[in-house]
N, C-alpha and C positions, 0 to 999 in steps of 0.2 A: 503495499499500500505507501502510494507515495503522498508525501507529507505537502503539498504546496506552499503553506502557510502555518502558523502557528492558531489561525482561526477556523481554519476550513479541511475536513478530509476529504479523501474520494475515493467508494468502494464502486457496489454495483447499485448502491443509490448513494447521494450525496448526502451529506450533512452536512452544517451549517449550524455552528455555536454563536449565537449572539447573546447581549448582555438582556436581560428581563427590560422588557420597555418601561415598569413602572413596577414600584416595589410598596403598593396600596392597600392597605389591610381591609380595605371593604371592596377589592376588586379581584376578579381571576388573575392569577398571578401567572405572567408568561413563562413557558419552559424556558430554560437556559440553552436547550438544546431543539429547533425546528426539522423534524427529519421529513424526507421528502417521501418514504414509507409509513403510512399514515397507521399500519398495525406495529410497528415497534417504539409506540410512546411508551414512556416509560412511567414508573409507577408511582414519582411523585407528581409527573404531569397530571394524572389522571386526579390523585388525591386535590392538586391545585385549581383542577376542573369543577368541583365537588355537585357534579351531575347532580340536577332535583329528581325526585322519583315521580315527582308527578306535575302537570302544571295548574296556574291558579285562573281560573276561569272567571271570579267574579270582578276579576281587573279589566275585562272585556270593553269595560264602558271608556278607557281611555283608547280606546282601537279607533284607528283612521285620520287624524285629524288632518292627513294629508288629503280626502277624501274627496272633499269639495273645489280643489284646485283644476286650472285648467287643463282641460283633455289634448289631446295632440293637435295643433294645428294644420298637419299634411295628414295623416292617415294612412291610407296605401297611396299619395300620389307618386312619387316617383316608380311605385309598381307599372304602370303606366307608360312613363317618359325613359323607358331602357332605351337606348340605340340599335339600329341592327348594327350587328358584326361589319358589316358592309361600309355601312358610314364613316366607322370607326376607320377601318383601313384607310378607305379613300381620303381622310382628314390627317392619317398620320402623312400618306405619301405626299400632299401637300405640304406638308412641316419638315419632312424629311427633305423635299426639294429646296426650300429655301434654307433651311440647313446650311448648306453644303456655301450658298454665297454669304449668309453670315458669318460663317467662320473664315473664309477669305478674307473680309474684310477686317475681323479680329483680327488676324495674321501680320494684315498689310497695315495695322493700328501701329504696328512697334519702330515705327523708324522714330518717332518722338516721343517721349513719354505723357508729355501733355495727352497727345490724342490717344494713346493705349490705354492711361488712367481714366478717363472720358469716358472710354469707348466698354472697358470693361465694368463702370460703376450704371451705366446705363443699363450692360446684359444684366447686370445684380438686379436692380432698379424694377425691371420691365418682365423678372421673373425666367429669365431663359438663360443665364447662367450656368446650370445644370447639364445642357446640352454641350461643355466645353471646359468642363471642368478639368481637365487633364491640360489645357493649351492655357488656362488660365494660371493654373497651379505653376506650370513651367517660365510664365512668365511676369509672374511675380517671383520665383523667387530670383530668377535673373535684377530685375530690379531692385531688388532688398539687399542683393550683394554688391549691387553697385551703387547703394542708395549713399554713403558721405560723399562719395564723389560728383554725384549729379547736385545735389544737395550744394555743394562747392562751386559746381562751374554755372548754375542757373538760380537764378531769382524766382522762385515760382511763388505765382499770387496765393492768394487765402482760400479759394476754394480749391485749386488744385493740391495743394498742401492737404487741404483737410480730408478733401477727397481720399487722395493716397494713404494716408494716415488711416479712416476708416475701413477701408478693402482689404490694405496690410493686414491689421488689429482683424479681420473678418479671416483671415484665411491665417490665422494663426503665428503672423510675422510682429515682434515686439518692435513696432519704428515708436522712436522717443517723442514725446510732448513738446522736449526743448524747442521742433521746428518753427514753434507758436511763438518764440519770444522774442521775435522781429516783429511780433504785431501790438507791442510793450510799449509804452513810454517810458522816462526815466524814471517815473514815480510807483510803476509795478502795475500802473493799471492799461486795459486795452486800450488804442489809441482808440478816439470819438469818429478819425477819420474815416473806419474801414466799416461804417456802419453806412454807408455809401453805398456798400458792395453788398445787394442783398443775397444773392449768391451765395456769397463766400462769409457772410453770415449766417446762412441758413447750414450752409456745408460743416461749416466751425461747430456750430450745435450739434447737429447730426453724429459728427464726429465725437462729442463728450461722453457719448454712453459709451466708448467703448472704453473708456476711464477704468487705472484699478489703482489700489490704494497705494495713498502717498506721491497723488499726482495734483497736487493745488491747483495747478496752473488751469487744469481742466475743470474743477470744480469751479475757480472762477469765470471760466471761458463759459460755462452753462450757463451762471447768475446771468452775464454779461448779453449773453446771444438770446436768452427767454425774454430778457425785459425789453430789448429793441428788438425782437421779432416779433414782440403784441407790439409793437406802435407800429412798426413798418407792415402790417396786416392792415392797420385800420386805413394805411393809405396806398394801397397797391390796387392793382386792378383784381375782377373778382374770381378771376383763376387766378394771383398769384397767392391773392389772401386765401382763396380754399385750399392751396398747396400747404401754404404756412400753419394757418390751424390745423391740420391735418397732423403736420407734425410736432406743435404745440402739446394734440392733443396723445399721441402717443410717436416717439421717436420710432424713425425707421428700424435700430435694430431690436427694440422691444416690441414691434408690433408681427402680428400675425401674419407670414408672408402671402396667404394669398389676398389680404384686404390689402395689402400695403404694394401690392401690384396690383391690383385693380384700381384704388387711387391715383397710383404713378402713370398707367397706361391713359387712363382720364388725363392728368395734367401733358403728360407728353404731347402727347396727340393734337395738342394745339401750340406749340413751341414753335416759332418760327422758323428755327432751323432743324424741325424734325427732319427724320433718316427713315422716308417710306417704306423702304426694305425692310428695314428694322422693326419699324412700327406694327408692318403686315406679318412678318413673324411673331413678333410678341403676339396677336390676336388672334393669330392659327393656333398658336402652341396655346394660349388661352383655352380655346373653344375647344379644342381637340382634349386638353386636362379635364376639361367640363362633362362632355359626352363620356369620360372613363369615371368618374364621380359617379354619374346618372346610373351607368351599369353596374356601376359597385352598390349603388344607394337601393338598384331593384333587387339584387340577391340578397340584401339585407332585410328589405321589405318583406319579401316571401317567409324568409325565415325567422324573421318577428311575427306575423300572422301567426303561421304554424304553432310558433312558439304559442298563442293564447292567452298571451300577460292580463289584459285587460279583465279576464271572465278570473282567472285563477289568482291574482294578484289586484283587486281592484283599486286599493290603497298606493301603490305605486307608479309615480309619476311615468308614462309614455313620451321618451324624449330620444327614438330614435335618431330621427335628422339631429338633433342635437349633438346628441353623443358623436355620431360622423362628424358634425363640425370640428369637434375635440380632435378624432385622430387627423381630417385633414391641417389641422394647425399643428402636429404634432411631425406630419411626413406627407409634403405634400405630388411628392416625386412619384410618375407611373410605377417608375419601380418596386413603389412599395406598395401595392395594392392590394394585394392580403395581408400587407399590417393595418394598412388601416378597415379591412374588412373584420379583422379581432381585434383593434384596439374597440372598433365600435361595437363590440358583441360581446367584450371587454366590461365596456363603460355601461351596459344597461344590465347586467350582471350585476356589476357594482353598486349601480343605483336600486336593484331590487335591494341587496343587502342596506344600504343606506337609510332606506325609507323604512325597512325591516326596522331593523334595531333604531331606527329613530322614533319611529311613531305606530308601529306594529303592535313588536312582543311585549309582554310582561319580565322584568329580572330575568323571572326564574324560565319563561320558554327561550329570553333568550340564549342564558347557561347553558340550559340543553340542547339548546340549536350550535353552539358555539362545541360543544362537546363532541354534538353528532359529526359537525365538520372534522374536527380531529382524529377522530376513531371512529368512523361509521360503521357500526356495527346495528344487523338490523334493530336489534332492541331499543338502541337511544332513537335508532330514526323512526321507529314506528310511533312513540309518546311526542312526537313533532305533532303542532297545528299543521290542518292541510296547507297552508301556504308556506309554511318553512319546509315539508316535504317539496313541492312545487320546487323552491327554489334549488335545494340540496342536490334533487335533480339536475336541475339546468346548469348548475356548476359542472357537475358531473358528466355531463355530456357535450358541455363546452372543454372542458379541459383535457377531455379524454375524445376528442373528434380529430379523426383520421385526416383533415386537412392540414393538421399541424405538423407537418414537414415530417414526418414519423422520427423523432427524434425524442426518445424518451425523457432524456433528461433533461430538455426544455419543460415537457408538458409538466415532470415534474414538477420542477421549480416554477410552473405558473399555478400550479396547487399552492404550493407551501406559501406563495406568496397571497394567492386566496385568503388562504386560512389565516395567516398574521393579520390580513386587513380584516377577517371577519371579530381576530380576539382584541383588536384595535376599538371599530367600532363597539364592542361589548364595554369596555372599560368609558367609554363615552357613555354612554346609555346609563350606567349607574351614576357616571357625575350629573347626568340630565334627571334623572329621575329621582335621586334622592338632592337634588340641589345644593352639589357640594362642588365647590372649584376647588382643582388642583392646581401647586404652584407653576408659575408661569415652563419653569424648566420643565418641570413633569408634562405640561400640555405642549410643550414644544418636541418631546422626546412619541408624543404619542401622536402628534399632529404630522410627525415628520410620515408616517404610516398611512394616517389617513388621509395624505395629502394624494394618495393613491399611482405615485410616482412608481414605486414596484409592479405593484400587479398590472398595471396599464403599458409597461416599457418591458414587460415578460412577453406581454401579447406582440411590442414590435419586436421583439427580437423570434418571438415563435416563424413571424410570417417572414425575415431573411435568412435564407436558405447559411448564408457561410457566418453567420455567428450562434453562439455557443458559448462553452465554459468558461472561456475566458472572461466574455462579455458581463455574464452572470457574478462572477467574481468580482469584477470591478462593481458591478453596482453594488453587493455584499458590502464592500467598504468604505462607499460611503463617502468618496473623495469631496472635497468640498463644493464642487461645479454641481454635486446630487445633491447636497444639503441644502445650496441655495437653491436649487429648483423645488426640492418637496420645501421649503419655508416660504421660500417667494408666493407658489402655489397656494399655500396652506392658507398666511397671511395675510394674502391680497383677500383669498375670498370671506374669511374672516372681518376684515378693517371694510371691504367697499360693500358686501350684502347683506342686505337689514334680515336676517334671518328670526328676529325676534319676535315675528308675529308666527311662526314655524313653532317656537317655543325648543330653539335648538341654545340650550346654556349645558356649559360652557364655551365662551369664545376666546381669543387671545387678550382680545382687548379686557374681557373679564378676570382673565388670572393674573394681566398684567397689573392691573390698577390693585389687585389684593397683595397679590407678594410686594410690590415695594412703595403700595401707599399712596399714591398720584393722582389724580384725577381721568376721566376718559379722554380729555384733550390730552393731557400729557401723555398717557399710554399710547392712542393712536398716533402722536406725532414719533413718538419710540420706535414703535414699530414701523413707521416707514422709514425712520433711519437704521435701522434692522434691516430691512428691505434692500435699501441702497447699499448698503456696504455688501451682502452676501452678493449681488449684481456684480459688484466691483470683481468679489474674489471669483465667480463664473469666468468672467473675464481673464483675470490672471489665469483659469488653466486652460483656457483656450490654447492661449500662447504654445507655441512650438519650443522642445519637445513635448510631447506628449506618451501618454500611457496606454491610451487607448484609441480606436478607430476615429476618424472625423467624423464618421457618419456620425456615430454614436454620441459625439457633444455635441454634433450640432442636433438632434433629436432630442438633447436634454436639454440645450436652451430652447427648442421649439416648444418644448413641455410647459416650462414657465411662459413663454409667451401667449400657450392656449388658453392659460387661463385669464389672460384679459380678456376675450370672449365674452366670457357671459358676467365680465367685469365694467362693462359699458356707459351702463346706466348703476352710479354708486348706489342707488336708492331703491334698485329692484333684482334680484337674482334672475337673472335671465334666462340659467336653465329650468327653475321650475315656471315661472312666467314668461314661457317660452314664446309665447305672440307677439310681443316686441321684438322679438327677431326675425321674424317672419322676411321684412323687406332685405335688410341686409344678407340671408341664406338664400332668398328669390336672386339677388343678384349675382351671388359666387355659384350657385349650384345652376338654374332654371334659366334665366335670360343670358342665350349667348352674347358677346361685343358685336356692336355691326364693324363689318368688314368697307 
């Protein structure tokens, strides 16, 4: 048996040794070992689960507080929107034909750095850079090697330097922020004269979101550019004003890629210097991907209909399309089609779990349900209420499905992450029903699990053929970028969404105010500072050299970005009250761009 690290051992089954998430006297204590092989559960674990012998029907009065929430606004809409294979093939041929021309344009742009970086920037912002990853990486590596000489010999303007900085850092090259010193005056303040360069100010603003810890200059630049962009927006043309406001609302580096692309195509097509070939290619590619998304949603709609959740779990939110949007936000490229389908399925099952723990089950029933997930014996499963039996079956069928690339290691990993999530939900339930807030540190430890990063990333890995043990080990090592993505998702959800009407308690703000004895406003401000610090840590781990593939690093960033999707309205939980998202989803998934 090879021991890869002190924390992980591998045999026929994979065993992870992890610290218990919490040590609370009134909660189920998580086992020190989480086994992929459920039948090997230790005696100590069984004792800690404290399985009840019966449920408590008298508590049924508290069931179903989500029952009267809005139904799905989509129904089986996407079942009828599935494109024919011939349409997909025809569109693909058009894209491939134009791709040759755009590739030649990219190769010819290398004569001058200014032209090269501007063209790469356009490819990224228009959402088509994934077609040319090898060429772009080669060109950026060459630029980065020559960068000191290039900067010495040329006096590049603010727009070029800011775009160069942002793109190099996005691809993992740690360009120094000292290049912006020349735009400061003798007092160390940014020169007011640069505010006349709208493109430059906007590019510098976007670049600031690639900052890491210790780069005070970029913190100053962010405050400076934000202030002046708000002023510039008031005095700009409607086209530029909309573009500036979109950036101020959510900078490109933090935005969901498909939303950012849709916004930028709209902005670029009205540019006086628009390249019609590049614009046509971007629109064709956008519409072609939309056809693929419609096909995926059609397949998912059939699966969802056959599952018949509405009849079996009337208290569960029907959010298949919204769950697919999370998957799309995490990985939009065509090669991740299977991953998007699997993530969407896992999101719906996670919603079943979330609503069952949050709104349906009693404490005793949920203890029993958690025990059944950990050790699925017939005796324990038979004691479950019918809805929980249904969920148990749905989880089993999902994690054992043949479409999961036939890799038992990856499917058992997904099963284990589902179990860990259920345990974390169970802890939240006890906090909520007993109205006892844990410390902020305890909440944060549990919140890393309820962020759902581990379970949904296991679904992503299931859909990627060349991912496996290395990636699963990386996930369980909880690097800074993973912790950042988890806490960003968890805390942003807590701070933005108004879930008090659903009775959700406690949230991060509650726990912070109790532990540190501060006001709610002070707690909110402190949590936003934590989010900013975590994003800088994530940026740092994006820099080369890295220990894991950039594919998974990008997915992890996208996972954090996807959390923005349901926080676009700070007063409404857009996943629960999904009718507010209908215009956005219609734009992204139904209406093609006019050619």
